[in-house]
N, C-alpha and C positions, 0 to 999 in steps of 0.2 A: 757648424759649417752652413752657410746660407745657400739657398737654391741658386742665387746668382753666381756665387763662387763655384758651385758644382756645374756650371754651364747650362742650367735650366733657364729657358727664356722666361721673362716676367709675364704676369697677367694670366689670361685664360689658357694660353698655349702651354705655359709652364705647369698649370694645374693639371691639364690633360696628360702631359708627359709624366708628371709625378704619380697621378692615379694609375696610369698604365704600369709604371715601374713598380709601384707598391703591389698592384694586383699580381704581377708576374712573380714578385718575391714571395708573396703569400702562397701562391699556387706551387711554386718551387719548393717551399718549406713543407707543404703538405705531401707532395710527391716523395720528397726525401724521407719524411717520417714514415710513409707507407713502405718505402724500400727498406728502411731501417728495421721495421717490424718483421718483414719477411726474412731479412738476413739473420736477425736474432733468433727467429723461430727455427730456421734451417741450422744455425749453429748449434742450438740446443739438441736438435735431433741428431746431428752428426756426432756430437760429443757423446751422446748416449750410445750410439753405435760403436764409437771408439772404446768406450769403457767396457762394453760387453765383449767386444773382440779382444781387448786386453785381458779380461778375466779368463776367456777361453784359452787364450795363448798361454797364460801362466799355468792354468790347470793342466792343459795337454802337455806342456813342457815338463812339468813335475811328474806327470804320469809316465811320459816317455823315458825320463831319466831313471825312474824306478824300475821299469821293465828292462831298460838297457843294462842296469847293474845286475839284475837277475840273469839276463842272457849271458853277460860276461862271466858270471860265476859258474854258469852251466857249461858254456862252450869255449870260453876264453876269448882273447882279442882276435884271434884268427877267424873265429866264427862271425864276429862283428863285421870285419872287413869283407869277408866273403859274402855276407848278406846284403851289402850295399850295392844297388844297381849302378851301372856306369852312366846311365842317363841322368839328367838333372831335372829338377822341378822347374816349371815355367810360370811366371806371374806377369799378367798384362793388366795395366791400370787404365781404365776408361775414364775420360774426363767429360764434364758437362759444364754448363754456365747458368748462373742464377743472378739476375740483375746485373749482368756484365762481369760477374766474378767467375773465372774459370777455376775449377777445382776437381779433384778426383771424386768419382761417383760410384765406381764399382771395380771390383778386382776379379779378374778371370784367372782361375787356377788350373794348371795342368800338372798332374802327378807324374813323376818319373816312371818310365815304362821299362820293365825288366825283360831283356831278350830271352829267348828260349835257351840260349847257351849259358846264361847266368844262373848261379845257384840261388835258391830261395833261402830265407832265414833257416838256420840250422836247428832252432828250437822255438817253442811257442812264445817264450818271453821276448825273443828278438822280433818275432812277427808282430806282437802287440806293441813293441817299442816303435817299429816302423810305422804302424798305423797312427800312433799317437804323435810321432814326430811330424808326419805329414799334416795332421790336423793343426799342430802347433805352428808350422810354417805358414799355412794358409791363414790362420788367425792373426799371425804377426803381420802379414801383408795387409790384411783388412784393417788391422789396428793402425798401422802406419799411414795408410791411405786416408782413413777417417780423421786421424789427427791432423794430417796436412790440410785436408779440406776445412776442418774447423778453424785452423789458424789463418788460412787465406780468407775465409768468410769473416772471421773476427776482425781482421785488419781492415777489410772494406767497410764493415759496420762502424768501426771507430772513425774512419775517414768521413763516412756519411754523417755520423753524430756530430763531428766537428763542423761540417757544413751547415747542418740544421742549427747548431748553436750560433754560428756566425750570422745566419739569417734572422733568427728569432731574437737574439740579444743585441745585435748591432745594426744590420742593414735595414730590417723592417722598422724598428723604432726611429732610425734616422730619417727614413723616407716619410714615416708618419709625421714626424716633427716638421720636416720641410713642407709637406703638404699642408699641415695646419697653419704654418707661417704664411704660405702663399694665399690660402683661403682667407686668412685674417686680413692680409694686405688688400685682397680684392674686395672684401666686405667693407673695409674702411674707404677704399677708393670709390666704391659704388655709393656709400653713404655721403662722401664729400661731393660727388657729382650730383646726387639728389638735392643736397643743400644748395649747391650753386644754381641748379635749375629752379628751385623754389625762390631763391633770392632774385634770379633774373626775371622770373614771372611776376614777382611782387613789384620789382622796379618798373616793369612795363605797365603794370596796372596803375601805379602811382603816376607815371608819366602821362598815361592816357586820361586820368581823372583830372 
């Protein structure tokens, strides 16, 4: 595709426009590459957080189920239901933004509060189960939030990678080629003009002689 077909004016004006467009494209690619590095670093960090929270979640859940079975064997199902508080746990997810990507950043946990009128766990096993279940729920929330953040960041990283690829593989080479063609045309035109001037000067000298 020629510079003329792209709407670029011929001559020095076209060269200036192409140089400006090429410079803008190169700077844009550099900024996008910097953004991509930051996104990938953050994604790796968040995925590590998710993996750790997932491990804690599975460990605490297994621990809670073990204690729960022991508590049931000791006190029966009635003891289990009597030990459960009426209040519910609360989870709030805080969001932040990185390079324009909004994603979960932190989980605030509120444990259920047992009223004075409610019974406490009837045996030690159920008390341990309660503690482990609370830790498991909190870890599950952190795991889910971190996984969601990682997926959102990864999606933006992929979009950014595609934009960099388009600039580096297509747009910048195309502008570079068009600029080279315009500069070559200018060089040839300047050479032809110089030849004409020398020929005109030579003709005047011969006429004067």
